[in-house]
Backbone and ligand atoms as CSV (ligand in chain L), in Angstrom:
chain,resi,resn,atom,element,x,y,z
A,1,MET,N,N,156.546,142.691,28.416
A,1,MET,CA,C,157.479,142.935,29.491
A,1,MET,C,C,158.756,142.143,29.232
A,2,LYS,N,N,159.907,142.775,29.466
A,2,LYS,CA,C,161.186,142.104,29.243
A,2,LYS,C,C,161.724,141.553,30.562
A,3,TYR,N,N,162.196,140.316,30.524
A,3,TYR,CA,C,162.810,139.701,31.689
A,3,TYR,C,C,164.300,139.555,31.417
A,4,ASN,N,N,165.093,139.677,32.455
A,4,ASN,CA,C,166.516,139.448,32.252
A,4,ASN,C,C,166.760,137.940,32.195
A,5,SER,N,N,168.012,137.558,31.972
A,5,SER,CA,C,168.318,136.132,31.793
A,5,SER,C,C,168.038,135.312,33.053
A,6,SER,N,N,167.963,135.961,34.199
A,6,SER,CA,C,167.663,135.241,35.436
A,6,SER,C,C,166.160,135.133,35.667
A,7,GLY,N,N,165.352,135.734,34.799
A,7,GLY,CA,C,163.911,135.578,34.891
A,7,GLY,C,C,163.212,136.519,35.846
A,8,TYR,N,N,163.729,137.681,36.040
A,8,TYR,CA,C,163.016,138.636,36.886
A,8,TYR,C,C,162.925,139.986,36.195
A,9,VAL,N,N,162.017,140.780,36.688
A,9,VAL,CA,C,161.831,142.124,36.168
A,9,VAL,C,C,161.749,143.081,37.361
A,10,ILE,N,N,162.227,144.293,37.138
A,10,ILE,CA,C,162.219,145.296,38.202
A,10,ILE,C,C,161.320,146.440,37.768
A,11,ARG,N,N,160.401,146.818,38.661
A,11,ARG,CA,C,159.521,147.957,38.418
A,11,ARG,C,C,159.887,149.036,39.435
A,12,ILE,N,N,160.120,150.247,38.945
A,12,ILE,CA,C,160.464,151.362,39.847
A,12,ILE,C,C,159.287,152.322,39.845
A,13,SER,N,N,158.756,152.620,41.026
A,13,SER,CA,C,157.621,153.549,41.114
A,13,SER,C,C,158.078,154.938,40.682
A,14,GLU,N,N,157.116,155.747,40.262
A,14,GLU,CA,C,157.458,157.109,39.855
A,14,GLU,C,C,158.066,157.884,41.025
A,15,ASN,N,N,157.519,157.704,42.230
A,15,ASN,CA,C,158.063,158.402,43.398
A,15,ASN,C,C,159.521,158.024,43.649
A,16,ALA,N,N,159.828,156.746,43.579
A,16,ALA,CA,C,161.207,156.303,43.796
A,16,ALA,C,C,162.130,156.849,42.709
A,17,LEU,N,N,161.642,156.841,41.476
A,17,LEU,CA,C,162.459,157.352,40.368
A,17,LEU,C,C,162.737,158.855,40.529
A,18,ILE,N,N,161.716,159.604,40.946
A,18,ILE,CA,C,161.906,161.047,41.167
A,18,ILE,C,C,162.918,161.280,42.285
A,19,GLN,N,N,162.801,160.535,43.375
A,19,GLN,CA,C,163.750,160.683,44.487
A,19,GLN,C,C,165.172,160.356,44.040
A,20,MET,N,N,165.309,159.304,43.245
A,20,MET,CA,C,166.618,158.888,42.743
A,20,MET,C,C,167.230,159.999,41.887
A,21,CYS,N,N,166.428,160.560,40.988
A,21,CYS,CA,C,166.925,161.621,40.100
A,21,CYS,C,C,167.280,162.881,40.880
A,22,LEU,N,N,166.396,163.305,41.774
A,22,LEU,CA,C,166.646,164.546,42.514
A,22,LEU,C,C,167.901,164.436,43.387
A,23,ASN,N,N,168.034,163.335,44.105
A,23,ASN,CA,C,169.202,163.172,44.976
A,23,ASN,C,C,170.487,162.987,44.181
A,24,GLY,N,N,170.410,162.273,43.079
A,24,GLY,CA,C,171.585,162.089,42.232
A,24,GLY,C,C,172.031,163.403,41.607
A,25,LEU,N,N,171.054,164.190,41.148
A,25,LEU,CA,C,171.395,165.483,40.544
A,25,LEU,C,C,171.951,166.460,41.576
A,26,GLU,N,N,171.399,166.451,42.774
A,26,GLU,CA,C,171.931,167.335,43.818
A,26,GLU,C,C,173.392,167.000,44.114
A,27,ALA,N,N,173.681,165.715,44.257
A,27,ALA,CA,C,175.062,165.310,44.540
A,27,ALA,C,C,175.998,165.659,43.386
A,28,TYR,N,N,175.456,165.682,42.179
A,28,TYR,CA,C,176.271,165.997,41.006
A,28,TYR,C,C,176.497,167.499,40.867
A,29,ILE,N,N,175.447,168.297,41.049
A,29,ILE,CA,C,175.512,169.717,40.713
A,29,ILE,C,C,175.850,170.623,41.895
A,30,VAL,N,N,175.216,170.396,43.031
A,30,VAL,CA,C,175.374,171.312,44.167
A,30,VAL,C,C,176.685,171.029,44.889
A,31,THR,N,N,177.423,172.086,45.167
A,31,THR,CA,C,178.699,171.946,45.864
A,31,THR,C,C,178.450,171.562,47.323
A,32,HIS,N,N,179.143,170.530,47.750
A,32,HIS,CA,C,179.056,170.067,49.136
A,32,HIS,C,C,180.340,170.482,49.850
A,33,LYS,N,N,180.197,171.122,50.991
A,33,LYS,CA,C,181.382,171.481,51.782
A,33,LYS,C,C,181.693,170.332,52.728
A,34,GLU,N,N,182.914,169.854,52.650
A,34,GLU,CA,C,183.320,168.753,53.503
A,34,GLU,C,C,184.775,168.961,53.882
A,35,ASN,N,N,185.050,169.077,55.167
A,35,ASN,CA,C,186.413,169.322,55.657
A,35,ASN,C,C,187.065,170.511,54.943
A,36,ASN,N,N,186.306,171.593,54.816
A,36,ASN,CA,C,186.777,172.812,54.143
A,36,ASN,C,C,187.104,172.615,52.676
A,37,GLU,N,N,186.578,171.579,52.097
A,37,GLU,CA,C,186.777,171.310,50.670
A,37,GLU,C,C,185.440,171.395,49.954
A,38,ASP,N,N,185.428,172.010,48.772
A,38,ASP,CA,C,184.229,172.037,47.949
A,38,ASP,C,C,184.209,170.801,47.071
A,39,LYS,N,N,183.111,170.064,47.146
A,39,LYS,CA,C,183.016,168.846,46.347
A,39,LYS,C,C,181.718,168.844,45.568
A,40,SER,N,N,181.804,168.400,44.319
A,40,SER,CA,C,180.606,168.190,43.508
A,40,SER,C,C,180.861,166.955,42.650
A,41,LYS,N,N,179.905,166.633,41.810
A,41,LYS,CA,C,179.972,165.412,41.004
A,41,LYS,C,C,180.237,164.201,41.895
A,42,LEU,N,N,179.493,164.154,42.985
A,42,LEU,CA,C,179.646,163.062,43.938
A,42,LEU,C,C,178.674,161.933,43.624
A,43,GLU,N,N,179.072,160.731,43.964
A,43,GLU,CA,C,178.154,159.613,43.852
A,43,GLU,C,C,177.123,159.718,44.978
A,44,THR,N,N,175.982,159.112,44.748
A,44,THR,CA,C,174.921,159.038,45.751
A,44,THR,C,C,174.605,157.572,45.985
A,45,PHE,N,N,174.393,157.223,47.235
A,45,PHE,CA,C,174.093,155.835,47.595
A,45,PHE,C,C,172.757,155.793,48.324
A,46,GLY,N,N,171.926,154.830,47.973
A,46,GLY,CA,C,170.636,154.708,48.654
A,46,GLY,C,C,170.165,153.268,48.736
A,47,LEU,N,N,169.150,153.071,49.559
A,47,LEU,CA,C,168.558,151.753,49.777
A,47,LEU,C,C,167.183,151.702,49.124
A,48,LEU,N,N,166.823,150.550,48.605
A,48,LEU,CA,C,165.575,150.380,47.862
A,48,LEU,C,C,164.606,149.510,48.665
A,49,TRP,N,N,163.361,149.970,48.730
A,49,TRP,CA,C,162.344,149.298,49.547
A,49,TRP,C,C,161.120,149.006,48.688
A,50,GLY,N,N,160.514,147.852,48.920
A,50,GLY,CA,C,159.310,147.511,48.147
A,50,GLY,C,C,158.877,146.090,48.386
A,51,HIS,N,N,158.537,145.395,47.300
A,51,HIS,CA,C,157.956,144.061,47.402
A,51,HIS,C,C,158.553,143.127,46.348
A,52,GLU,N,N,158.622,141.868,46.721
A,52,GLU,CA,C,158.999,140.821,45.774
A,52,GLU,C,C,157.772,139.954,45.556
A,53,SER,N,N,157.393,139.738,44.314
A,53,SER,CA,C,156.205,138.923,44.020
A,53,SER,C,C,156.539,137.894,42.954
A,54,THR,N,N,155.833,136.786,43.000
A,54,THR,CA,C,155.938,135.780,41.945
A,54,THR,C,C,154.737,135.958,41.027
A,55,LEU,N,N,155.013,136.156,39.751
A,55,LEU,CA,C,153.954,136.374,38.776
A,55,LEU,C,C,153.339,135.046,38.345
A,56,THR,N,N,152.230,135.096,37.646
A,56,THR,CA,C,151.555,133.863,37.226
A,56,THR,C,C,152.428,133.009,36.308
A,57,ASN,N,N,153.380,133.640,35.609
A,57,ASN,CA,C,154.292,132.871,34.746
A,57,ASN,C,C,155.545,132.414,35.502
A,58,GLN,N,N,155.492,132.505,36.833
A,58,GLN,CA,C,156.568,132.069,37.744
A,58,GLN,C,C,157.807,132.955,37.700
A,59,LYS,N,N,157.744,134.073,36.979
A,59,LYS,CA,C,158.846,135.035,36.991
A,59,LYS,C,C,158.722,135.878,38.262
A,60,THR,N,N,159.820,136.480,38.658
A,60,THR,CA,C,159.822,137.294,39.876
A,60,THR,C,C,159.776,138.766,39.518
A,61,LEU,N,N,158.903,139.477,40.210
A,61,LEU,CA,C,158.784,140.918,40.039
A,61,LEU,C,C,159.273,141.595,41.317
A,62,TYR,N,N,160.238,142.503,41.159
A,62,TYR,CA,C,160.676,143.340,42.273
A,62,TYR,C,C,160.087,144.724,42.051
A,63,SER,N,N,159.185,145.132,42.939
A,63,SER,CA,C,158.559,146.451,42.838
A,63,SER,C,C,159.223,147.393,43.824
A,64,ILE,N,N,159.966,148.344,43.301
A,64,ILE,CA,C,160.622,149.335,44.164
A,64,ILE,C,C,159.627,150.465,44.383
A,65,GLU,N,N,159.191,150.611,45.620
A,65,GLU,CA,C,158.173,151.613,45.935
A,65,GLU,C,C,158.774,152.900,46.479
A,66,LEU,N,N,159.851,152.800,47.237
A,66,LEU,CA,C,160.487,154.001,47.783
A,66,LEU,C,C,161.963,153.746,47.986
A,67,LEU,N,N,162.677,154.818,48.245
A,67,LEU,CA,C,164.104,154.681,48.517
A,67,LEU,C,C,164.507,155.625,49.631
A,68,SER,N,N,165.637,155.311,50.233
A,68,SER,CA,C,166.203,156.197,51.255
A,68,SER,C,C,167.657,156.439,50.889
A,69,ILE,N,N,168.077,157.680,51.030
A,69,ILE,CA,C,169.460,158.044,50.727
A,69,ILE,C,C,170.300,157.869,51.976
A,70,ASP,N,N,171.454,157.238,51.859
A,70,ASP,CA,C,172.360,157.076,52.993
A,70,ASP,C,C,173.194,158.340,53.135
A,71,THR,N,N,172.792,159.190,54.055
A,71,THR,CA,C,173.527,160.442,54.253
A,71,THR,C,C,174.863,160.204,54.959
A,72,SER,N,N,175.037,159.015,55.552
A,72,SER,CA,C,176.308,158.720,56.224
A,72,SER,C,C,177.330,158.091,55.277
A,73,ALA,N,N,176.947,157.785,54.056
A,73,ALA,CA,C,177.891,157.191,53.100
A,73,ALA,C,C,179.000,158.193,52.789
A,74,VAL,N,N,180.199,157.694,52.641
A,74,VAL,CA,C,181.330,158.541,52.249
A,74,VAL,C,C,181.312,158.624,50.731
A,75,ARG,N,N,181.010,159.824,50.238
A,75,ARG,CA,C,180.786,160.007,48.810
A,75,ARG,C,C,181.966,160.694,48.142
A,76,LYS,N,N,182.379,160.131,47.034
A,76,LYS,CA,C,183.441,160.724,46.215
A,76,LYS,C,C,182.963,160.741,44.767
A,77,SER,N,N,183.809,161.232,43.877
A,77,SER,CA,C,183.433,161.279,42.464
A,77,SER,C,C,183.427,159.908,41.804
A,78,ASN,N,N,184.215,158.993,42.353
A,78,ASN,CA,C,184.316,157.682,41.705
A,78,ASN,C,C,184.040,156.520,42.646
A,79,SER,N,N,183.475,156.829,43.800
A,79,SER,CA,C,183.114,155.749,44.717
A,79,SER,C,C,182.152,156.266,45.779
A,80,CYS,N,N,181.552,155.328,46.459
A,80,CYS,CA,C,180.599,155.649,47.509
A,80,CYS,C,C,180.657,154.506,48.517
A,81,GLU,N,N,181.058,154.798,49.733
A,81,GLU,CA,C,181.192,153.756,50.748
A,81,GLU,C,C,180.075,153.893,51.767
A,82,PRO,N,N,179.103,152.980,51.723
A,82,PRO,CA,C,178.020,153.072,52.710
A,82,PRO,C,C,178.494,152.647,54.096
A,83,ASN,N,N,177.801,153.153,55.094
A,83,ASN,CA,C,178.055,152.739,56.473
A,83,ASN,C,C,177.063,151.613,56.789
A,84,ASP,N,N,177.558,150.448,57.190
A,84,ASP,CA,C,176.687,149.298,57.447
A,84,ASP,C,C,175.638,149.592,58.515
A,85,LEU,N,N,175.960,150.510,59.428
A,85,LEU,CA,C,174.998,150.844,60.484
A,85,LEU,C,C,173.740,151.495,59.920
A,86,ALA,N,N,173.877,152.203,58.800
A,86,ALA,CA,C,172.705,152.847,58.191
A,86,ALA,C,C,171.703,151.789,57.741
A,87,LEU,N,N,172.182,150.739,57.095
A,87,LEU,CA,C,171.289,149.664,56.660
A,87,LEU,C,C,170.657,148.975,57.865
A,88,GLU,N,N,171.484,148.698,58.873
A,88,GLU,CA,C,170.979,148.031,60.073
A,88,GLU,C,C,169.873,148.872,60.731
A,89,LEU,N,N,170.129,150.157,60.880
A,89,LEU,CA,C,169.153,151.070,61.493
A,89,LEU,C,C,167.868,151.128,60.674
A,90,LYS,N,N,168.020,151.328,59.375
A,90,LYS,CA,C,166.839,151.501,58.531
A,90,LYS,C,C,166.027,150.210,58.412
A,91,ARG,N,N,166.711,149.056,58.387
A,91,ARG,CA,C,165.963,147.793,58.344
A,91,ARG,C,C,165.153,147.621,59.613
A,92,ASP,N,N,165.752,147.974,60.743
A,92,ASP,CA,C,165.067,147.864,62.026
A,92,ASP,C,C,163.842,148.783,62.058
A,93,ILE,N,N,164.020,150.009,61.616
A,93,ILE,CA,C,162.910,150.971,61.611
A,93,ILE,C,C,161.815,150.542,60.643
A,94,MET,N,N,162.205,150.119,59.460
A,94,MET,CA,C,161.207,149.705,58.463
A,94,MET,C,C,160.434,148.477,58.956
A,95,THR,N,N,161.132,147.519,59.549
A,95,THR,CA,C,160.467,146.316,60.060
A,95,THR,C,C,159.479,146.672,61.167
A,96,SER,N,N,159.846,147.640,62.002
A,96,SER,CA,C,158.998,148.022,63.134
A,96,SER,C,C,157.778,148.832,62.711
A,97,PHE,N,N,157.976,149.789,61.802
A,97,PHE,CA,C,156.896,150.730,61.486
A,97,PHE,C,C,156.250,150.529,60.112
A,98,TRP,N,N,156.986,150.003,59.162
A,98,TRP,CA,C,156.459,149.794,57.805
A,98,TRP,C,C,156.849,148.396,57.318
A,99,PRO,N,N,156.344,147.358,58.028
A,99,PRO,CA,C,156.759,145.985,57.680
A,99,PRO,C,C,156.293,145.523,56.301
A,100,HIS,N,N,155.406,146.282,55.679
A,100,HIS,CA,C,154.951,145.890,54.339
A,100,HIS,C,C,155.975,146.259,53.258
A,101,TYR,N,N,157.051,146.944,53.655
A,101,TYR,CA,C,158.139,147.222,52.712
A,101,TYR,C,C,159.339,146.346,53.055
A,102,ASP,N,N,159.808,145.599,52.078
A,102,ASP,CA,C,161.003,144.769,52.253
A,102,ASP,C,C,162.216,145.508,51.711
A,103,PHE,N,N,163.356,145.201,52.275
A,103,PHE,CA,C,164.609,145.722,51.714
A,103,PHE,C,C,164.908,144.931,50.445
A,104,LEU,N,N,165.047,145.620,49.321
A,104,LEU,CA,C,165.275,144.936,48.039
A,104,LEU,C,C,166.703,145.074,47.529
A,105,GLY,N,N,167.437,146.048,48.027
A,105,GLY,CA,C,168.802,146.221,47.539
A,105,GLY,C,C,169.228,147.671,47.669
A,106,ASP,N,N,170.242,148.011,46.936
A,106,ASP,CA,C,170.742,149.383,47.001
A,106,ASP,C,C,171.013,149.899,45.600
A,107,PHE,N,N,171.307,151.156,45.510
A,107,PHE,CA,C,171.678,151.759,44.230
A,107,PHE,C,C,172.725,152.831,44.493
A,108,HIS,N,N,173.439,153.174,43.471
A,108,HIS,CA,C,174.319,154.333,43.554
A,108,HIS,C,C,174.459,154.932,42.165
A,109,THR,N,N,174.859,156.174,42.136
A,109,THR,CA,C,175.005,156.869,40.863
A,109,THR,C,C,176.461,156.845,40.416
A,110,HIS,N,N,176.658,157.069,39.134
A,110,HIS,CA,C,177.994,157.225,38.551
A,110,HIS,C,C,178.030,158.591,37.869
A,111,PRO,N,N,178.635,159.587,38.488
A,111,PRO,CA,C,178.647,160.927,37.886
A,111,PRO,C,C,179.707,161.078,36.785
A,112,TYR,N,N,179.226,161.313,35.571
A,112,TYR,CA,C,180.122,161.567,34.436
A,112,TYR,C,C,179.794,162.929,33.849
A,113,ASN,N,N,180.629,163.417,32.970
A,113,ASN,CA,C,180.463,164.771,32.443
A,113,ASN,C,C,179.323,164.925,31.456
A,114,ASN,N,N,179.067,163.939,30.600
A,114,ASN,CA,C,177.965,164.067,29.657
A,114,ASN,C,C,177.481,162.697,29.193
A,115,TYR,N,N,176.280,162.700,28.667
A,115,TYR,CA,C,175.639,161.430,28.319
A,115,TYR,C,C,176.311,160.735,27.135
A,116,ARG,N,N,176.902,161.501,26.198
A,116,ARG,CA,C,177.561,160.857,25.054
A,116,ARG,C,C,178.719,159.981,25.526
A,117,TYR,N,N,179.477,160.501,26.460
A,117,TYR,CA,C,180.589,159.740,27.023
A,117,TYR,C,C,180.059,158.461,27.674
A,118,VAL,N,N,178.959,158.577,28.389
A,118,VAL,CA,C,178.350,157.418,29.050
A,118,VAL,C,C,177.862,156.421,28.011
A,119,ARG,N,N,177.128,156.907,27.013
A,119,ARG,CA,C,176.569,156.029,25.981
A,119,ARG,C,C,177.672,155.364,25.159
A,120,ASN,N,N,178.649,156.149,24.707
A,120,ASN,CA,C,179.701,155.609,23.857
A,120,ASN,C,C,180.576,154.571,24.568
A,121,ASN,N,N,180.697,154.711,25.863
A,121,ASN,CA,C,181.540,153.790,26.626
A,121,ASN,C,C,180.732,152.779,27.440
A,122,LYS,N,N,179.413,152.764,27.198
A,122,LYS,CA,C,178.506,151.840,27.901
A,122,LYS,C,C,178.690,151.916,29.420
A,123,LEU,N,N,178.797,153.134,29.899
A,123,LEU,CA,C,179.020,153.320,31.332
A,123,LEU,C,C,177.738,153.224,32.142
A,124,TYR,N,N,176.625,152.944,31.465
A,124,TYR,CA,C,175.363,152.703,32.166
A,124,TYR,C,C,175.313,151.276,32.702
A,125,LEU,N,N,176.278,150.448,32.300
A,125,LEU,CA,C,176.365,149.079,32.808
A,125,LEU,C,C,177.128,149.072,34.130
A,126,TYR,N,N,177.119,147.943,34.819
A,126,TYR,CA,C,177.899,147.821,36.048
A,126,TYR,C,C,179.373,148.085,35.770
A,127,SER,N,N,180.033,148.765,36.702
A,127,SER,CA,C,181.477,148.932,36.596
A,127,SER,C,C,182.140,147.642,37.091
A,128,GLU,N,N,183.423,147.503,36.836
A,128,GLU,CA,C,184.156,146.333,37.339
A,128,GLU,C,C,184.080,146.282,38.860
A,129,GLN,N,N,184.173,147.460,39.485
A,129,GLN,CA,C,184.082,147.549,40.951
A,129,GLN,C,C,182.699,147.072,41.422
A,130,ASP,N,N,181.665,147.450,40.663
A,130,ASP,CA,C,180.306,147.011,41.008
A,130,ASP,C,C,180.208,145.491,40.923
A,131,ARG,N,N,180.745,144.928,39.851
A,131,ARG,CA,C,180.668,143.469,39.658
A,131,ARG,C,C,181.356,142.730,40.799
A,132,SER,N,N,182.547,143.171,41.165
A,132,SER,CA,C,183.245,142.459,42.243
A,132,SER,C,C,182.516,142.647,43.573
A,133,SER,N,N,181.905,143.804,43.772
A,133,SER,CA,C,181.136,144.026,44.996
A,133,SER,C,C,179.929,143.089,45.054
A,134,ILE,N,N,179.250,142.927,43.924
A,134,ILE,CA,C,178.083,142.032,43.865
A,134,ILE,C,C,178.526,140.584,44.090
A,135,GLU,N,N,179.655,140.196,43.466
A,135,GLU,CA,C,180.152,138.830,43.638
A,135,GLU,C,C,180.545,138.568,45.085
A,136,ASP,N,N,181.191,139.556,45.716
A,136,ASP,CA,C,181.562,139.391,47.129
A,136,ASP,C,C,180.316,139.226,47.990
A,137,PHE,N,N,179.301,140.058,47.714
A,137,PHE,CA,C,178.067,139.985,48.489
A,137,PHE,C,C,177.381,138.653,48.277
A,138,THR,N,N,177.305,138.208,47.031
A,138,THR,CA,C,176.655,136.930,46.712
A,138,THR,C,C,177.389,135.769,47.382
A,139,SER,N,N,178.727,135.840,47.371
A,139,SER,CA,C,179.519,134.786,48.019
A,139,SER,C,C,179.247,134.759,49.517
A,140,SER,N,N,179.102,135.937,50.113
A,140,SER,CA,C,178.873,135.979,51.563
A,140,SER,C,C,177.521,135.363,51.921
A,141,LEU,N,N,176.544,135.406,51.016
A,141,LEU,CA,C,175.233,134.819,51.287
A,141,LEU,C,C,175.286,133.295,51.267
A,142,LYS,N,N,176.255,132.729,50.537
A,142,LYS,CA,C,176.330,131.269,50.392
A,142,LYS,C,C,177.065,130.621,51.558
A,143,LEU,N,N,177.647,131.412,52.454
A,143,LEU,CA,C,178.408,130.837,53.576
A,143,LEU,C,C,177.514,130.164,54.579
L,1,ZN,ZN,ZN,179.011,151.672,40.555
């Protein structure tokens, strides 16, 4: 098993992976009508639910068991703005009815035209926008 430099590993269940692929592909391929405009190649934003465990070697395992798509997120081809109320609502519901699932984080897709472009430009890595968003979030936790 490979650990990142921070000493954790992420496991994604097959169900969560299938949901991620299906929703990401729908947002990419199927035309969405919005304000009389046809839109496709849209980003998809979702929340990740599962468990955090400490392994016998003291490394941390994040097991993503399921995900939920934020249908209220404002989706574009190069960005996705979640609505904070969606997270608040879903955390409340999950805590009330499925407390064995913890909120682990979020994900979003990056729609590009083909995989060669993605591979050649290493676009599978975090974008600059992603990095600054993560840094802002991390800074807000330290307050
Ligand atoms: Zn991104």
